[in-house]
BALOBA-1460 file (C-alpha; in Angstrom, 3 decimals):
// residues 178
<rec num="1" residu="x" x="-6.594" y="-9.381" z="14.714"/>
<rec num="2" residu="x" x="-5.260" y="-11.934" z="17.424"/>
<rec num="3" residu="x" x="-4.479" y="-14.431" z="14.581"/>
<rec num="4" residu="x" x="-2.677" y="-11.723" z="12.725"/>
<rec num="5" residu="x" x="-0.526" y="-10.515" z="15.475"/>
<rec num="6" residu="x" x="0.213" y="-14.119" z="16.433"/>
<rec num="7" residu="x" x="1.309" y="-14.293" z="12.622"/>
<rec num="8" residu="x" x="3.474" y="-11.579" z="12.991"/>
<rec num="9" residu="x" x="6.876" y="-12.592" z="15.045"/>
<rec num="10" residu="x" x="7.011" y="-10.416" z="18.453"/>
<rec num="11" residu="x" x="10.465" y="-9.291" z="17.421"/>
<rec num="12" residu="x" x="8.818" y="-7.528" z="14.561"/>
<rec num="13" residu="x" x="6.312" y="-5.478" z="16.562"/>
<rec num="14" residu="x" x="6.980" y="-1.674" z="16.863"/>
<rec num="15" residu="x" x="6.046" y="0.622" z="19.654"/>
<rec num="16" residu="x" x="7.108" y="3.155" z="21.634"/>
<rec num="17" residu="x" x="8.240" y="5.431" z="18.729"/>
<rec num="18" residu="x" x="6.528" y="7.992" z="16.581"/>
<rec num="19" residu="x" x="3.908" y="6.535" z="14.283"/>
<rec num="20" residu="x" x="4.351" y="3.105" z="15.516"/>
<rec num="21" residu="x" x="0.606" y="2.931" z="15.701"/>
<rec num="22" residu="x" x="0.555" y="3.475" z="11.894"/>
<rec num="23" residu="x" x="3.023" y="0.849" z="11.022"/>
<rec num="24" residu="x" x="1.320" y="-1.618" z="13.032"/>
<rec num="25" residu="x" x="-2.173" y="-0.818" z="11.505"/>
<rec num="26" residu="x" x="-0.849" y="-1.571" z="8.129"/>
<rec num="27" residu="x" x="0.091" y="-5.192" z="9.267"/>
<rec num="28" residu="x" x="-3.005" y="-5.752" z="11.529"/>
<rec num="29" residu="x" x="-6.047" y="-4.143" z="9.270"/>
<rec num="30" residu="x" x="-6.258" y="-6.190" z="6.069"/>
<rec num="31" residu="x" x="-9.250" y="-6.713" z="3.938"/>
<rec num="32" residu="x" x="-10.863" y="-9.929" z="3.666"/>
<rec num="33" residu="x" x="-9.211" y="-10.750" z="0.028"/>
<rec num="34" residu="x" x="-5.804" y="-9.426" z="0.995"/>
<rec num="35" residu="x" x="-4.079" y="-7.070" z="-1.347"/>
<rec num="36" residu="x" x="-1.346" y="-7.463" z="-4.196"/>
<rec num="37" residu="x" x="1.392" y="-9.023" z="-2.397"/>
<rec num="38" residu="x" x="-0.005" y="-10.209" z="0.719"/>
<rec num="39" residu="x" x="-3.118" y="-12.452" z="1.830"/>
<rec num="40" residu="x" x="-5.790" y="-11.794" z="4.251"/>
<rec num="41" residu="x" x="-3.736" y="-13.435" z="7.213"/>
<rec num="42" residu="x" x="-1.430" y="-10.363" z="7.456"/>
<rec num="43" residu="x" x="-1.155" y="-7.105" z="5.872"/>
<rec num="44" residu="x" x="2.048" y="-5.229" z="4.644"/>
<rec num="45" residu="x" x="3.428" y="-1.618" z="4.383"/>
<rec num="46" residu="x" x="2.805" y="-0.348" z="0.851"/>
<rec num="47" residu="x" x="4.680" y="2.778" z="-0.374"/>
<rec num="48" residu="x" x="5.300" y="4.437" z="-3.752"/>
<rec num="49" residu="x" x="8.336" y="6.404" z="-4.869"/>
<rec num="50" residu="x" x="5.990" y="9.388" z="-5.821"/>
<rec num="51" residu="x" x="2.919" y="10.832" z="-4.409"/>
<rec num="52" residu="x" x="1.245" y="10.763" z="-7.903"/>
<rec num="53" residu="x" x="1.960" y="7.067" z="-7.750"/>
<rec num="54" residu="x" x="0.237" y="6.486" z="-4.379"/>
<rec num="55" residu="x" x="-2.491" y="8.601" z="-5.476"/>
<rec num="56" residu="x" x="-3.096" y="6.380" z="-8.647"/>
<rec num="57" residu="x" x="-2.975" y="3.254" z="-6.485"/>
<rec num="58" residu="x" x="-5.496" y="4.676" z="-4.118"/>
<rec num="59" residu="x" x="-7.937" y="5.968" z="-6.837"/>
<rec num="60" residu="x" x="-7.970" y="2.410" z="-8.240"/>
<rec num="61" residu="x" x="-9.460" y="1.172" z="-4.979"/>
<rec num="62" residu="x" x="-11.831" y="4.181" z="-4.519"/>
<rec num="63" residu="x" x="-13.279" y="3.518" z="-7.992"/>
<rec num="64" residu="x" x="-13.491" y="-0.290" z="-7.331"/>
<rec num="65" residu="x" x="-15.582" y="0.739" z="-4.012"/>
<rec num="66" residu="x" x="-18.052" y="3.332" z="-6.057"/>
<rec num="67" residu="x" x="-18.603" y="0.697" z="-8.608"/>
<rec num="68" residu="x" x="-19.593" y="-2.012" z="-6.096"/>
<rec num="69" residu="x" x="-21.709" y="0.395" z="-4.118"/>
<rec num="70" residu="x" x="-23.541" y="1.775" z="-7.309"/>
<rec num="71" residu="x" x="-22.577" y="5.507" z="-6.667"/>
<rec num="72" residu="x" x="-21.462" y="7.879" z="-9.316"/>
<rec num="73" residu="x" x="-18.347" y="9.130" z="-7.488"/>
<rec num="74" residu="x" x="-16.492" y="8.763" z="-4.364"/>
<rec num="75" residu="x" x="-14.100" y="11.028" z="-2.379"/>
<rec num="76" residu="x" x="-11.836" y="10.460" z="0.424"/>
<rec num="77" residu="x" x="-9.318" y="12.634" z="2.664"/>
<rec num="78" residu="x" x="-5.915" y="10.970" z="2.949"/>
<rec num="79" residu="x" x="-2.578" y="11.331" z="4.933"/>
<rec num="80" residu="x" x="0.708" y="10.918" z="3.529"/>
<rec num="81" residu="x" x="3.647" y="9.745" z="5.268"/>
<rec num="82" residu="x" x="7.401" y="9.694" z="4.328"/>
<rec num="83" residu="x" x="9.443" y="6.848" z="5.801"/>
<rec num="84" residu="x" x="12.841" y="5.387" z="5.466"/>
<rec num="85" residu="x" x="12.722" y="1.765" z="4.726"/>
<rec num="86" residu="x" x="15.710" y="-0.507" z="5.724"/>
<rec num="87" residu="x" x="16.696" y="-4.163" z="4.458"/>
<rec num="88" residu="x" x="17.069" y="-5.962" z="0.990"/>
<rec num="89" residu="x" x="13.908" y="-6.190" z="-1.081"/>
<rec num="90" residu="x" x="13.192" y="-8.382" z="-4.105"/>
<rec num="91" residu="x" x="13.356" y="-6.355" z="-7.407"/>
<rec num="92" residu="x" x="11.263" y="-7.225" z="-10.028"/>
<rec num="93" residu="x" x="10.897" y="-3.988" z="-11.763"/>
<rec num="94" residu="x" x="10.965" y="-4.573" z="-15.635"/>
<rec num="95" residu="x" x="9.838" y="-7.885" z="-15.504"/>
<rec num="96" residu="x" x="5.898" y="-7.509" z="-16.759"/>
<rec num="97" residu="x" x="6.578" y="-9.499" z="-19.514"/>
<rec num="98" residu="x" x="8.296" y="-12.291" z="-17.782"/>
<rec num="99" residu="x" x="5.745" y="-12.139" z="-14.743"/>
<rec num="100" residu="x" x="2.348" y="-11.393" z="-16.415"/>
<rec num="101" residu="x" x="0.625" y="-13.363" z="-13.673"/>
<rec num="102" residu="x" x="2.448" y="-11.138" z="-10.851"/>
<rec num="103" residu="x" x="1.473" y="-7.780" z="-12.743"/>
<rec num="104" residu="x" x="-2.192" y="-8.831" z="-13.478"/>
<rec num="105" residu="x" x="-4.518" y="-5.886" z="-12.935"/>
<rec num="106" residu="x" x="-7.503" y="-7.917" z="-12.217"/>
<rec num="107" residu="x" x="-6.094" y="-10.462" z="-9.656"/>
<rec num="108" residu="x" x="-3.853" y="-11.230" z="-7.008"/>
<rec num="109" residu="x" x="-3.696" y="-15.007" z="-6.826"/>
<rec num="110" residu="x" x="-0.200" y="-15.199" z="-8.213"/>
<rec num="111" residu="x" x="1.284" y="-12.161" z="-6.645"/>
<rec num="112" residu="x" x="-0.044" y="-12.874" z="-3.051"/>
<rec num="113" residu="x" x="1.679" y="-16.480" z="-3.382"/>
<rec num="114" residu="x" x="4.954" y="-14.590" z="-4.412"/>
<rec num="115" residu="x" x="4.668" y="-11.965" z="-1.655"/>
<rec num="116" residu="x" x="3.879" y="-14.634" z="1.033"/>
<rec num="117" residu="x" x="6.851" y="-16.562" z="-0.285"/>
<rec num="118" residu="x" x="9.144" y="-13.474" z="0.079"/>
<rec num="119" residu="x" x="7.961" y="-12.862" z="3.732"/>
<rec num="120" residu="x" x="8.863" y="-16.157" z="4.377"/>
<rec num="121" residu="x" x="12.047" y="-15.471" z="3.556"/>
<rec num="122" residu="x" x="15.203" y="-13.344" z="4.759"/>
<rec num="123" residu="x" x="13.982" y="-10.562" z="2.176"/>
<rec num="124" residu="x" x="12.427" y="-7.181" z="3.435"/>
<rec num="125" residu="x" x="9.992" y="-7.050" z="0.811"/>
<rec num="126" residu="x" x="9.361" y="-6.495" z="-2.905"/>
<rec num="127" residu="x" x="10.174" y="-3.458" z="-5.286"/>
<rec num="128" residu="x" x="7.837" y="-3.521" z="-8.428"/>
<rec num="129" residu="x" x="6.368" y="-1.395" z="-11.129"/>
<rec num="130" residu="x" x="2.909" y="0.195" z="-10.391"/>
<rec num="131" residu="x" x="0.225" y="-1.455" z="-12.425"/>
<rec num="132" residu="x" x="-1.892" y="1.602" z="-11.789"/>
<rec num="133" residu="x" x="0.668" y="4.416" z="-13.100"/>
<rec num="134" residu="x" x="3.270" y="4.272" z="-16.021"/>
<rec num="135" residu="x" x="6.551" y="4.645" z="-14.923"/>
<rec num="136" residu="x" x="5.567" y="4.371" z="-11.245"/>
<rec num="137" residu="x" x="7.537" y="2.454" z="-8.696"/>
<rec num="138" residu="x" x="6.135" y="0.825" z="-5.581"/>
<rec num="139" residu="x" x="7.241" y="-1.009" z="-2.538"/>
<rec num="140" residu="x" x="5.745" y="-3.496" z="-0.265"/>
<rec num="141" residu="x" x="7.725" y="-4.169" z="3.256"/>
<rec num="142" residu="x" x="7.299" y="-7.386" z="5.313"/>
<rec num="143" residu="x" x="9.142" y="-6.406" z="8.526"/>
<rec num="144" residu="x" x="7.753" y="-3.693" z="10.706"/>
<rec num="145" residu="x" x="10.901" y="-2.844" z="12.179"/>
<rec num="146" residu="x" x="12.333" y="-1.932" z="8.937"/>
<rec num="147" residu="x" x="9.909" y="1.028" z="8.253"/>
<rec num="148" residu="x" x="11.841" y="3.956" z="10.145"/>
<rec num="149" residu="x" x="11.651" y="7.519" z="10.692"/>
<rec num="150" residu="x" x="7.881" y="7.872" z="9.773"/>
<rec num="151" residu="x" x="6.585" y="11.464" z="9.474"/>
<rec num="152" residu="x" x="3.076" y="12.710" z="8.735"/>
<rec num="153" residu="x" x="3.352" y="14.922" z="5.609"/>
<rec num="154" residu="x" x="0.552" y="16.274" z="3.565"/>
<rec num="155" residu="x" x="-3.126" y="15.535" z="3.614"/>
<rec num="156" residu="x" x="-5.042" y="15.228" z="0.151"/>
<rec num="157" residu="x" x="-8.735" y="14.731" z="-1.021"/>
<rec num="158" residu="x" x="-8.737" y="12.102" z="-3.863"/>
<rec num="159" residu="x" x="-11.852" y="11.840" z="-5.717"/>
<rec num="160" residu="x" x="-12.830" y="9.363" z="-8.359"/>
<rec num="161" residu="x" x="-15.881" y="9.061" z="-10.779"/>
<rec num="162" residu="x" x="-17.039" y="5.432" z="-11.262"/>
<rec num="163" residu="x" x="-17.161" y="5.680" z="-14.996"/>
<rec num="164" residu="x" x="-13.693" y="7.646" z="-15.736"/>
<rec num="165" residu="x" x="-10.149" y="6.855" z="-15.445"/>
<rec num="166" residu="x" x="-9.826" y="10.420" z="-14.295"/>
<rec num="167" residu="x" x="-8.413" y="11.302" z="-10.905"/>
<rec num="168" residu="x" x="-8.862" y="14.611" z="-9.183"/>
<rec num="169" residu="x" x="-6.380" y="15.038" z="-6.448"/>
<rec num="170" residu="x" x="-6.339" y="18.154" z="-4.017"/>
<rec num="171" residu="x" x="-3.713" y="19.186" z="-1.660"/>
<rec num="172" residu="x" x="-5.086" y="20.261" z="1.559"/>
<rec num="173" residu="x" x="-3.860" y="23.512" z="3.097"/>
<rec num="174" residu="x" x="-4.172" y="24.495" z="6.669"/>
<rec num="175" residu="x" x="-6.092" y="27.692" z="7.423"/>
<rec num="176" residu="x" x="-4.949" y="30.233" z="9.697"/>
<rec num="177" residu="x" x="-7.147" y="30.719" z="12.699"/>
<rec num="178" residu="x" x="-8.702" y="33.941" z="13.593"/>
């Protein structure tokens, strides 16, 4: 973790504001293989324009976990957040044919190279088509200070079966106290 925070310029650290810990966690807690547009060296903030797209993205990774663990299904509860993203983003929507390696569904090597080059530039991140949901739009932000007005929204249970593409999403509701 120390090497990750050292890679993030101190002027990009966020603290002292609502949900700053959620933002910083996105950058500091990253899997050993990284994700679509970031390497394992430093995370990024991923978001979707619609909750259905976010659920499809999450479900893909849940299904991979179920398969890797040889279990028939997996279910997790997730919090959704609403945020405003500031900055100028590289827009690669509609470029699946021109950039098939960036939009590959089974590997991230080319997309990680692109993402890290965008992170090293003046750009705030990338806007791109979802690989997991037709017509879905995603965004990846590389500057924590550009993630503003973060508000916790709804909670959802997402359940997937290892052998099916079906996604079961249930919005959770609060129960009144007696």
